[in-house]
PDB file of N, H, CA, C and O in Angstrom:
ATOM      1  N   UNK A   1     -62.281  12.038 149.855  1.00  0.00           N
ATOM      2  CA  UNK A   1     -62.541  10.854 150.659  1.00  0.00           C
ATOM      3  C   UNK A   1     -61.953   9.498 150.194  1.00  0.00           C
ATOM      4  O   UNK A   1     -61.906   9.041 149.052  1.00  0.00           O
ATOM      5  N   UNK A   2     -61.473   8.914 151.480  1.00  0.00           N
ATOM      6  H   UNK A   2     -61.512   9.286 152.407  1.00  0.00           H
ATOM      7  CA  UNK A   2     -60.152   7.441 151.441  1.00  0.00           C
ATOM      8  C   UNK A   2     -61.671   6.587 150.803  1.00  0.00           C
ATOM      9  O   UNK A   2     -62.808   6.757 150.363  1.00  0.00           O
ATOM     10  N   UNK A   3     -60.570   5.525 151.188  1.00  0.00           N
ATOM     11  H   UNK A   3     -59.646   5.387 151.546  1.00  0.00           H
ATOM     12  CA  UNK A   3     -60.978   4.191 150.259  1.00  0.00           C
ATOM     13  C   UNK A   3     -62.097   3.404 151.216  1.00  0.00           C
ATOM     14  O   UNK A   3     -63.047   2.704 150.865  1.00  0.00           O
ATOM     15  N   UNK A   4     -61.791   3.651 152.113  1.00  0.00           N
ATOM     16  H   UNK A   4     -61.020   4.220 152.398  1.00  0.00           H
ATOM     17  CA  UNK A   4     -62.860   2.990 153.563  1.00  0.00           C
ATOM     18  C   UNK A   4     -64.155   3.889 153.549  1.00  0.00           C
ATOM     19  O   UNK A   4     -65.261   3.374 153.711  1.00  0.00           O
ATOM     20  N   UNK A   5     -64.007   5.146 153.367  1.00  0.00           N
ATOM     21  H   UNK A   5     -63.108   5.564 153.236  1.00  0.00           H
ATOM     22  CA  UNK A   5     -65.828   5.777 153.126  1.00  0.00           C
ATOM     23  C   UNK A   5     -66.063   5.530 151.694  1.00  0.00           C
ATOM     24  O   UNK A   5     -67.263   5.314 151.527  1.00  0.00           O
ATOM     25  N   UNK A   6     -65.241   5.461 150.333  1.00  0.00           N
ATOM     26  H   UNK A   6     -64.266   5.637 150.468  1.00  0.00           H
ATOM     27  CA  UNK A   6     -66.089   4.791 149.145  1.00  0.00           C
ATOM     28  C   UNK A   6     -66.778   3.896 149.570  1.00  0.00           C
ATOM     29  O   UNK A   6     -67.958   3.829 149.227  1.00  0.00           O
ATOM     30  N   UNK A   7     -66.022   2.649 150.733  1.00  0.00           N
ATOM     31  H   UNK A   7     -65.064   2.704 151.013  1.00  0.00           H
ATOM     32  CA  UNK A   7     -66.240   1.455 150.546  1.00  0.00           C
ATOM     33  C   UNK A   7     -67.723   1.420 151.258  1.00  0.00           C
ATOM     34  O   UNK A   7     -68.793   0.918 150.911  1.00  0.00           O
ATOM     35  N   UNK A   8     -67.439   1.942 152.053  1.00  0.00           N
ATOM     36  H   UNK A   8     -66.570   2.350 152.336  1.00  0.00           H
ATOM     37  CA  UNK A   8     -68.865   2.053 152.819  1.00  0.00           C
ATOM     38  C   UNK A   8     -70.129   2.705 152.051  1.00  0.00           C
ATOM     39  O   UNK A   8     -71.281   2.284 152.155  1.00  0.00           O
ATOM     40  N   UNK A   9     -69.758   3.705 151.334  1.00  0.00           N
ATOM     41  H   UNK A   9     -68.822   4.048 151.250  1.00  0.00           H
ATOM     42  CA  UNK A   9     -70.679   4.300 150.607  1.00  0.00           C
ATOM     43  C   UNK A   9     -72.080   2.926 149.457  1.00  0.00           C
ATOM     44  O   UNK A   9     -73.263   2.590 149.409  1.00  0.00           O
ATOM     45  N   UNK A  10     -70.583   2.643 148.726  1.00  0.00           N
ATOM     46  H   UNK A  10     -69.622   2.916 148.765  1.00  0.00           H
ATOM     47  CA  UNK A  10     -70.600   1.795 147.988  1.00  0.00           C
ATOM     48  C   UNK A  10     -71.735   0.683 148.580  1.00  0.00           C
ATOM     49  O   UNK A  10     -72.879   0.421 148.210  1.00  0.00           O
ATOM     50  N   UNK A  11     -71.234   0.371 149.221  1.00  0.00           N
ATOM     51  H   UNK A  11     -70.305   0.584 149.521  1.00  0.00           H
ATOM     52  CA  UNK A  11     -71.754  -1.161 150.530  1.00  0.00           C
ATOM     53  C   UNK A  11     -73.617  -0.464 151.095  1.00  0.00           C
ATOM     54  O   UNK A  11     -74.532  -1.285 151.038  1.00  0.00           O
ATOM     55  N   UNK A  12     -73.905   0.798 151.515  1.00  0.00           N
ATOM     56  H   UNK A  12     -73.161   1.465 151.561  1.00  0.00           H
ATOM     57  CA  UNK A  12     -74.578   1.491 151.800  1.00  0.00           C
ATOM     58  C   UNK A  12     -75.725   1.717 150.622  1.00  0.00           C
ATOM     59  O   UNK A  12     -76.931   1.934 150.749  1.00  0.00           O
ATOM     60  N   UNK A  13     -75.005   1.602 149.573  1.00  0.00           N
ATOM     61  H   UNK A  13     -74.026   1.426 149.470  1.00  0.00           H
ATOM     62  CA  UNK A  13     -75.983   1.981 148.166  1.00  0.00           C
ATOM     63  C   UNK A  13     -76.811   0.778 147.872  1.00  0.00           C
ATOM     64  O   UNK A  13     -78.009   0.553 147.700  1.00  0.00           O
ATOM     65  N   UNK A  14     -75.269  -0.174 147.884  1.00  0.00           N
ATOM     66  H   UNK A  14     -74.296   0.009 148.023  1.00  0.00           H
ATOM     67  CA  UNK A  14     -76.158  -1.789 147.404  1.00  0.00           C
ATOM     68  C   UNK A  14     -77.197  -2.260 148.398  1.00  0.00           C
ATOM     69  O   UNK A  14     -78.036  -3.052 147.969  1.00  0.00           O
ATOM     70  N   UNK A  15     -77.265  -1.863 149.747  1.00  0.00           N
ATOM     71  H   UNK A  15     -76.584  -1.220 150.096  1.00  0.00           H
ATOM     72  CA  UNK A  15     -78.199  -2.234 150.563  1.00  0.00           C
ATOM     73  C   UNK A  15     -79.435  -1.749 150.445  1.00  0.00           C
ATOM     74  O   UNK A  15     -80.565  -2.202 150.629  1.00  0.00           O
ATOM     75  N   UNK A  16     -78.859  -0.453 150.006  1.00  0.00           N
ATOM     76  H   UNK A  16     -77.942  -0.085 149.857  1.00  0.00           H
ATOM     77  CA  UNK A  16     -80.483   0.176 149.494  1.00  0.00           C
ATOM     78  C   UNK A  16     -81.113  -0.106 148.749  1.00  0.00           C
ATOM     79  O   UNK A  16     -82.335  -0.150 148.899  1.00  0.00           O
ATOM     80  N   UNK A  17     -80.520  -0.393 147.699  1.00  0.00           N
ATOM     81  H   UNK A  17     -79.528  -0.357 147.577  1.00  0.00           H
ATOM     82  CA  UNK A  17     -80.995  -0.533 146.370  1.00  0.00           C
ATOM     83  C   UNK A  17     -81.592  -2.103 146.128  1.00  0.00           C
ATOM     84  O   UNK A  17     -82.496  -2.436 145.362  1.00  0.00           O
ATOM     85  N   UNK A  18     -80.784  -2.960 147.038  1.00  0.00           N
ATOM     86  H   UNK A  18     -80.050  -2.689 147.660  1.00  0.00           H
ATOM     87  CA  UNK A  18     -81.639  -4.280 146.782  1.00  0.00           C
ATOM     88  C   UNK A  18     -82.820  -4.046 147.912  1.00  0.00           C
ATOM     89  O   UNK A  18     -83.676  -4.879 147.614  1.00  0.00           O
ATOM     90  N   UNK A  19     -83.111  -3.575 148.651  1.00  0.00           N
ATOM     91  H   UNK A  19     -82.416  -2.898 148.893  1.00  0.00           H
ATOM     92  CA  UNK A  19     -84.194  -3.574 149.704  1.00  0.00           C
ATOM     93  C   UNK A  19     -85.219  -2.507 148.817  1.00  0.00           C
ATOM     94  O   UNK A  19     -86.440  -2.557 148.961  1.00  0.00           O
ATOM     95  N   UNK A  20     -84.733  -1.800 148.136  1.00  0.00           N
ATOM     96  H   UNK A  20     -83.741  -1.759 148.019  1.00  0.00           H
ATOM     97  CA  UNK A  20     -85.546  -1.204 147.184  1.00  0.00           C
ATOM     98  C   UNK A  20     -86.667  -2.113 146.285  1.00  0.00           C
ATOM     99  O   UNK A  20     -87.896  -2.153 146.243  1.00  0.00           O
ATOM    100  N   UNK A  21     -85.637  -2.772 145.639  1.00  0.00           N
ATOM    101  H   UNK A  21     -84.638  -2.740 145.673  1.00  0.00           H
ATOM    102  CA  UNK A  21     -85.306  -3.522 144.516  1.00  0.00           C
ATOM    103  C   UNK A  21     -86.603  -5.007 145.385  1.00  0.00           C
ATOM    104  O   UNK A  21     -87.464  -5.546 144.690  1.00  0.00           O
ATOM    105  N   UNK A  22     -86.432  -5.325 146.738  1.00  0.00           N
ATOM    106  H   UNK A  22     -85.733  -4.886 147.303  1.00  0.00           H
ATOM    107  CA  UNK A  22     -87.276  -6.268 146.692  1.00  0.00           C
ATOM    108  C   UNK A  22     -88.738  -6.194 147.546  1.00  0.00           C
ATOM    109  O   UNK A  22     -89.335  -7.126 148.085  1.00  0.00           O
ATOM    110  N   UNK A  23     -89.139  -4.644 147.475  1.00  0.00           N
ATOM    111  H   UNK A  23     -88.655  -3.887 147.036  1.00  0.00           H
ATOM    112  CA  UNK A  23     -90.694  -4.697 147.531  1.00  0.00           C
ATOM    113  C   UNK A  23     -91.205  -4.297 146.436  1.00  0.00           C
ATOM    114  O   UNK A  23     -92.236  -3.624 146.436  1.00  0.00           O
ATOM    115  N   UNK A  24     -90.489  -4.687 145.183  1.00  0.00           N
ATOM    116  H   UNK A  24     -89.651  -5.233 145.183  1.00  0.00           H
ATOM    117  CA  UNK A  24     -91.351  -4.283 142.950  1.00  0.00           C
ATOM    118  C   UNK A  24     -92.159  -6.048 144.042  1.00  0.00           C
ATOM    119  O   UNK A  24     -91.915  -6.926 144.869  1.00  0.00           O
ATOM    120  N   UNK A  25     -93.295  -5.385 142.999  1.00  0.00           N
ATOM    121  H   UNK A  25     -93.493  -4.671 142.327  1.00  0.00           H
ATOM    122  CA  UNK A  25     -94.037  -6.774 142.806  1.00  0.00           C
ATOM    123  C   UNK A  25     -94.907  -6.538 141.305  1.00  0.00           C
ATOM    124  O   UNK A  25     -95.205  -5.497 140.719  1.00  0.00           O
ATOM    125  N   UNK A  26     -95.152  -7.901 140.991  1.00  0.00           N
ATOM    126  H   UNK A  26     -94.910  -8.747 141.467  1.00  0.00           H
ATOM    127  CA  UNK A  26     -95.242  -7.943 139.582  1.00  0.00           C
ATOM    128  C   UNK A  26     -96.367  -6.705 138.648  1.00  0.00           C
ATOM    129  O   UNK A  26     -96.352  -6.450 137.443  1.00  0.00           O
ATOM    130  N   UNK A  27     -97.430  -6.021 139.945  1.00  0.00           N
ATOM    131  H   UNK A  27     -97.442  -6.228 140.923  1.00  0.00           H
ATOM    132  CA  UNK A  27     -97.784  -5.502 139.004  1.00  0.00           C
ATOM    133  C   UNK A  27     -97.370  -4.266 138.850  1.00  0.00           C
ATOM    134  O   UNK A  27     -97.965  -3.665 137.956  1.00  0.00           O
ATOM    135  N   UNK A  28     -96.418  -3.572 139.503  1.00  0.00           N
ATOM    136  H   UNK A  28     -95.934  -4.060 140.230  1.00  0.00           H
ATOM    137  CA  UNK A  28     -95.402  -2.478 139.074  1.00  0.00           C
ATOM    138  C   UNK A  28     -94.608  -2.565 137.794  1.00  0.00           C
ATOM    139  O   UNK A  28     -94.350  -1.537 137.168  1.00  0.00           O
ATOM    140  N   UNK A  29     -94.163  -3.900 137.332  1.00  0.00           N
ATOM    141  H   UNK A  29     -94.373  -4.735 137.841  1.00  0.00           H
ATOM    142  CA  UNK A  29     -93.591  -4.533 136.057  1.00  0.00           C
ATOM    143  C   UNK A  29     -95.062  -4.330 134.936  1.00  0.00           C
ATOM    144  O   UNK A  29     -94.862  -3.743 133.873  1.00  0.00           O
ATOM    145  N   UNK A  30     -96.388  -4.810 135.236  1.00  0.00           N
ATOM    146  H   UNK A  30     -96.549  -5.287 136.100  1.00  0.00           H
ATOM    147  CA  UNK A  30     -97.152  -4.675 134.203  1.00  0.00           C
ATOM    148  C   UNK A  30     -97.224  -3.004 134.167  1.00  0.00           C
ATOM    149  O   UNK A  30     -97.320  -2.474 133.060  1.00  0.00           O
ATOM    150  N   UNK A  31     -97.187  -2.292 135.191  1.00  0.00           N
ATOM    151  H   UNK A  31     -97.109  -2.723 136.090  1.00  0.00           H
ATOM    152  CA  UNK A  31     -97.760  -0.743 135.104  1.00  0.00           C
ATOM    153  C   UNK A  31     -96.491  -0.539 133.971  1.00  0.00           C
ATOM    154  O   UNK A  31     -96.722  -0.147 132.827  1.00  0.00           O
ATOM    155  N   UNK A  32     -95.343  -0.812 134.383  1.00  0.00           N
ATOM    156  H   UNK A  32     -95.155  -1.131 135.312  1.00  0.00           H
ATOM    157  CA  UNK A  32     -94.204  -0.159 133.423  1.00  0.00           C
ATOM    158  C   UNK A  32     -94.096  -0.609 131.888  1.00  0.00           C
ATOM    159  O   UNK A  32     -93.554  -0.052 130.933  1.00  0.00           O
ATOM    160  N   UNK A  33     -94.819  -1.841 131.992  1.00  0.00           N
ATOM    161  H   UNK A  33     -95.258  -2.293 132.767  1.00  0.00           H
ATOM    162  CA  UNK A  33     -94.689  -2.254 129.899  1.00  0.00           C
ATOM    163  C   UNK A  33     -95.778  -1.979 129.722  1.00  0.00           C
ATOM    164  O   UNK A  33     -95.869  -2.422 128.577  1.00  0.00           O
ATOM    165  N   UNK A  34     -97.549  -1.250 130.118  1.00  0.00           N
ATOM    166  H   UNK A  34     -97.474  -0.890 131.048  1.00  0.00           H
ATOM    167  CA  UNK A  34     -98.554  -0.955 130.021  1.00  0.00           C
ATOM    168  C   UNK A  34     -98.591   0.138 129.192  1.00  0.00           C
ATOM    169  O   UNK A  34     -99.176   0.252 128.115  1.00  0.00           O
ATOM    170  N   UNK A  35     -97.477   1.451 130.175  1.00  0.00           N
ATOM    171  H   UNK A  35     -97.002   1.359 131.050  1.00  0.00           H
ATOM    172  CA  UNK A  35     -97.073   2.230 129.776  1.00  0.00           C
ATOM    173  C   UNK A  35     -95.773   3.085 129.733  1.00  0.00           C
ATOM    174  O   UNK A  35     -95.580   3.814 130.706  1.00  0.00           O
ATOM    175  N   UNK A  36     -94.940   3.086 128.819  1.00  0.00           N
ATOM    176  H   UNK A  36     -95.097   2.494 128.029  1.00  0.00           H
ATOM    177  CA  UNK A  36     -94.000   2.544 128.707  1.00  0.00           C
ATOM    178  C   UNK A  36     -93.414   4.470 128.383  1.00  0.00           C
ATOM    179  O   UNK A  36     -92.346   5.043 128.599  1.00  0.00           O
ATOM    180  N   UNK A  37     -94.454   4.833 127.921  1.00  0.00           N
ATOM    181  H   UNK A  37     -95.322   4.367 127.746  1.00  0.00           H
ATOM    182  CA  UNK A  37     -94.012   6.562 127.796  1.00  0.00           C
ATOM    183  C   UNK A  37     -93.534   7.175 128.936  1.00  0.00           C
ATOM    184  O   UNK A  37     -92.513   7.862 128.967  1.00  0.00           O
ATOM    185  N   UNK A  38     -94.373   6.898 130.028  1.00  0.00           N
ATOM    186  H   UNK A  38     -95.203   6.340 130.003  1.00  0.00           H
ATOM    187  CA  UNK A  38     -94.054   7.429 130.953  1.00  0.00           C
ATOM    188  C   UNK A  38     -92.431   6.821 131.540  1.00  0.00           C
ATOM    189  O   UNK A  38     -92.094   7.478 132.525  1.00  0.00           O
ATOM    190  N   UNK A  39     -91.856   6.226 131.330  1.00  0.00           N
ATOM    191  H   UNK A  39     -92.130   5.692 130.530  1.00  0.00           H
ATOM    192  CA  UNK A  39     -90.695   5.961 131.794  1.00  0.00           C
ATOM    193  C   UNK A  39     -89.613   6.579 131.068  1.00  0.00           C
ATOM    194  O   UNK A  39     -88.601   6.930 131.675  1.00  0.00           O
ATOM    195  N   UNK A  40     -89.732   6.738 129.860  1.00  0.00           N
ATOM    196  H   UNK A  40     -90.554   6.453 129.367  1.00  0.00           H
ATOM    197  CA  UNK A  40     -89.216   7.801 128.680  1.00  0.00           C
ATOM    198  C   UNK A  40     -89.513   9.456 128.566  1.00  0.00           C
ATOM    199  O   UNK A  40     -89.149  10.375 127.831  1.00  0.00           O
ATOM    200  N   UNK A  41     -90.101   9.340 129.347  1.00  0.00           N
ATOM    201  H   UNK A  41     -90.396   8.594 129.944  1.00  0.00           H
ATOM    202  CA  UNK A  41     -90.132  11.039 129.709  1.00  0.00           C
ATOM    203  C   UNK A  41     -89.628  11.191 131.229  1.00  0.00           C
ATOM    204  O   UNK A  41     -89.443  12.345 131.616  1.00  0.00           O
ATOM    205  N   UNK A  42     -89.481  10.537 131.786  1.00  0.00           N
ATOM    206  H   UNK A  42     -89.631   9.600 131.471  1.00  0.00           H
ATOM    207  CA  UNK A  42     -89.040  10.383 133.900  1.00  0.00           C
ATOM    208  C   UNK A  42     -90.408  10.318 134.538  1.00  0.00           C
ATOM    209  O   UNK A  42     -90.384  10.878 135.634  1.00  0.00           O
ATOM    210  N   UNK A  43     -91.546   9.846 134.238  1.00  0.00           N
ATOM    211  H   UNK A  43     -91.565   9.391 133.347  1.00  0.00           H
ATOM    212  CA  UNK A  43     -92.363  10.416 135.259  1.00  0.00           C
ATOM    213  C   UNK A  43     -92.504   9.376 136.048  1.00  0.00           C
ATOM    214  O   UNK A  43     -93.170   9.470 137.079  1.00  0.00           O
TER     215      UNK A  43
END
């Protein structure tokens, strides 16, 4: 892949991850801290 393709891929991934982060709410973080074992085992 050339440099332009790599740049487009990176920018697309940044936009997607930013959009997913915007959808998080406080209850999502509370759930993570109340059950940290689920994070460690990849659930």
